[in-house]
C-alpha positions in Angstrom: 20.7 14.0 -4.5 21.1 11.2 -1.9 18.1 9.1 -1.1 17.3 7.0 2.1 16.3 4.0 -0.2 18.1 0.7 0.4 18.9 -1.6 -2.5 19.8 -5.2 -2.3 21.8 -6.9 -5.1 22.2 -10.6 -5.2 24.6 -11.6 -7.8 27.7 -14.1 -7.7 30.0 -12.0 -9.9 31.8 -9.6 -7.6 32.8 -7.3 -10.6 29.0 -6.7 -11.3 28.3 -6.1 -7.8 31.0 -3.5 -7.5 29.9 -1.9 -10.9 26.2 -1.6 -10.0 27.0 -0.2 -6.4 29.3 2.3 -7.9 26.7 3.5 -10.5 24.0 3.6 -7.9 26.1 5.6 -5.5 26.8 8.2 -8.1 23.1 8.5 -8.7 22.6 9.3 -5.0 21.5 5.8 -3.9 24.1 5.2 -1.2 22.6 2.4 0.8 23.4 -0.6 -1.0 24.0 -4.0 0.2 25.3 -7.1 -1.6 25.0 -10.9 -1.5 26.4 -13.6 -3.6 24.2 -16.6 -2.7 20.7 -17.3 -2.4 20.9 -18.0 1.2 22.9 -14.8 2.2 20.4 -12.7 -0.1 17.4 -14.0 1.8 19.0 -13.4 5.1 20.0 -9.9 4.1 16.5 -9.2 2.8 14.7 -10.4 6.1 17.1 -8.5 8.1 17.4 -5.2 6.1 13.9 -4.7 4.5 15.3 -3.3 1.4 13.1 -0.9 -0.9 14.2 -2.9 -4.1 16.1 -6.0 -5.0 18.3 -6.6 -8.0 18.3 -10.4 -8.5 20.6 -12.9 -10.7 19.0 -15.9 -11.8 21.8 -18.2 -11.9 23.5 -18.4 -8.4 25.7 -20.9 -6.8 23.2 -22.3 -4.5 20.1 -22.2 -6.5 18.0 -20.0 -9.0 16.9 -16.5 -8.5 13.4 -17.6 -9.5 13.2 -19.4 -6.1 14.6 -16.5 -4.2 11.9 -14.3 -6.0 9.1 -16.7 -5.0 10.1 -16.5 -1.1 10.4 -12.8 -1.3 7.0 -12.7 -2.9 5.6 -14.6 0.0 6.4 -11.9 2.5 6.9 -8.5 0.3 5.6 -6.5 -2.7 9.0 -4.8 -3.1 10.1 -4.2 -6.6 12.3 -7.2 -8.1 14.5 -6.5 -11.0 15.9 -9.7 -12.5 19.5 -9.2 -14.1 20.5 -12.3 -16.0 22.5 -13.8 -18.9 19.5 -15.7 -20.1 18.0 -13.9 -23.1 15.4 -16.4 -24.1 11.7 -15.0 -24.3 10.6 -17.9 -22.0 13.1 -17.0 -19.2 11.8 -13.3 -19.2 8.1 -14.5 -19.1 8.9 -16.8 -16.2 10.5 -13.9 -14.4 7.4 -11.9 -14.8 5.1 -14.7 -14.1 6.7 -15.4 -10.6 6.6 -11.8 -9.5 9.5 -9.8 -11.1 9.0 -6.3 -11.9 11.7 -5.9 -14.5 14.1 -8.0 -16.6 17.5 -6.8 -17.7 19.7 -8.9 -19.8 23.6 -9.2 -19.4 25.6 -7.4 -20.7 23.8 -4.3 -19.6 24.3 -0.6 -19.4 25.0 0.4 -15.9 23.4 4.0 -16.4 20.2 2.5 -17.8 20.0 -0.1 -14.8 20.3 2.9 -12.5 17.7 4.8 -14.2 15.4 1.7 -14.2 15.9 1.4 -10.4 15.1 4.9 -9.9 11.9 4.7 -12.0 10.8 1.8 -9.9 11.4 3.6 -6.6 9.5 6.6 -7.8 6.5 4.5 -8.6 6.6 2.6 -5.3 6.8 6.0 -3.4 3.8 7.3 -5.6 1.7 4.3 -4.7 2.5 4.6 -1.0 1.5 8.3 -0.9 -1.7 7.4 -3.0 -2.5 4.7 -0.6 -2.2 7.1 2.3 -4.4 9.7 0.6 -7.0 7.2 -0.3 -7.2 5.9 3.4 -7.7 9.4 4.7 -11.2 10.8 4.6 -12.0 14.3 5.5 -15.2 16.5 5.6 -16.1 19.4 7.7 -14.6 19.0 11.3 -14.1 15.2 10.6 -11.1 13.3 9.5 -11.0 9.5 9.4 -7.8 7.7 9.1 -8.7 4.1 8.0 -5.1 2.8 8.6 -5.1 3.8 12.1 -8.8 3.1 12.6 -9.2 6.6 14.0 -11.7 9.3 13.7 -11.0 13.0 14.8 -13.5 15.8 15.2 -11.8 19.2 15.2 -8.6 17.5 15.9 -9.9 15.4 18.9 -9.9 11.7 18.7 -13.3 9.9 18.9 -13.2 6.3 19.9 -15.3 4.3 17.5 -15.9 0.7 17.1 -15.3 -1.1 13.7 -18.8 -0.8 12.4 -19.2 2.7 13.5 -15.9 3.4 11.7 -17.4 1.7 8.6 -20.5 3.7 8.6 -18.6 7.0 9.2 -16.2 6.1 6.1 -19.4 5.7 4.0 -20.7 8.9 5.1 -17.5 10.9 4.7 -17.2 9.5 1.1 -20.6 10.5 0.4 -21.1 13.7 2.6 -24.4 15.6 1.7 -25.7 12.6 0.0 -28.7 10.5 1.3 -27.5 6.9 1.9 -30.2 4.2 2.3 -30.2 1.8 5.3 -29.9 -1.1 2.6 -26.7 0.6 1.1 -25.3 1.0 4.5 -25.9 -2.6 5.8 -24.6 -3.9 2.3 -21.4 -1.9 2.4 -20.5 -2.1 6.1 -21.8 -5.4 7.1 -20.9 -7.0 3.7 -24.4 -8.7 3.6 -27.8 -8.5 2.1 -30.1 -6.2 4.0 -33.1 -8.5 4.4 -34.7 -6.0 6.8 -32.0 -5.4 9.3 -33.4 -2.2 9.8 -33.0 -2.2 13.7 -29.4 -3.2 13.4 -28.5 -0.1 11.3 -30.6 2.2 13.5 -28.9 1.1 16.6 -25.4 1.7 15.2 -26.6 5.1 13.9 -27.8 6.1 17.3 -24.4 5.0 19.0 -22.4 6.8 16.2 -24.6 10.1 16.9 -23.8 9.7 20.7 -20.1 10.0 19.9 -20.0 12.6 17.1 -22.8 15.0 18.0 -22.9 17.5 20.9 -26.7 16.9 21.3 -27.4 13.4 19.9 -31.2 13.9 20.0 -30.9 17.0 18.0 -28.1 16.2 15.5 -26.3 18.9 13.4 -24.2 16.3 11.2 -25.8 12.7 11.0 -29.3 13.7 9.8 -32.3 11.2 9.2 -34.0 11.7 5.8 -37.4 10.2 6.5 -38.4 7.4 4.4 -35.1 7.4 2.5 -32.1 6.8 5.0 -29.4 9.1 6.4 -27.0 11.7 5.3 -24.0 13.5 6.8 -24.6 17.2 6.4 -21.4 19.2 5.9 -21.7 22.9 5.1 -19.6 23.9 2.2 -17.2 26.6 2.9 
């Protein structure tokens, strides 16, 4: 089955480039670009934004280690070292500077292809987990942290950063009482030290945006002497 993943291979041996490209194509990875020098590889990386890099260590114009460092400055994309260097110290260095895998030459093309696919699967899983973790839902509310957006019954409600922070805490702890101290420590990132009025003002503003009748709230309730809680009736 073909995928949309883009692979960049940087190696100065044309035969190896053709071999890897062929085996990846057979495994359904059709978008494969190649480079034979560090300079060309970095240019292709910046212009194509690949999903994974296969990187030789010994290149005509420098070392793959340096290429890895430069990529790591701008991206977390998986990097698989492919090298004739088999000493343990070379492998340790490869991992230490940000490599995700180290394959020694000669290598099994099939094994390389399966390692590539494994790293791609792991990356996709981590992306999906990140999306799930950054979306918080409860009752009629849905907060997308990445978009800094709150919806109520599908309608977008404009919130300021601290209001979004408060809403996130409440959605993560629906039907639980959260003290003013906990809210301030979490959202403001500072010790409470009696910042009672600051929390109250922001709660009032949040109610004005999420409640039909802010003076008679149905969701964001005050628990006298304890704090606040977001009341969501369980289905």
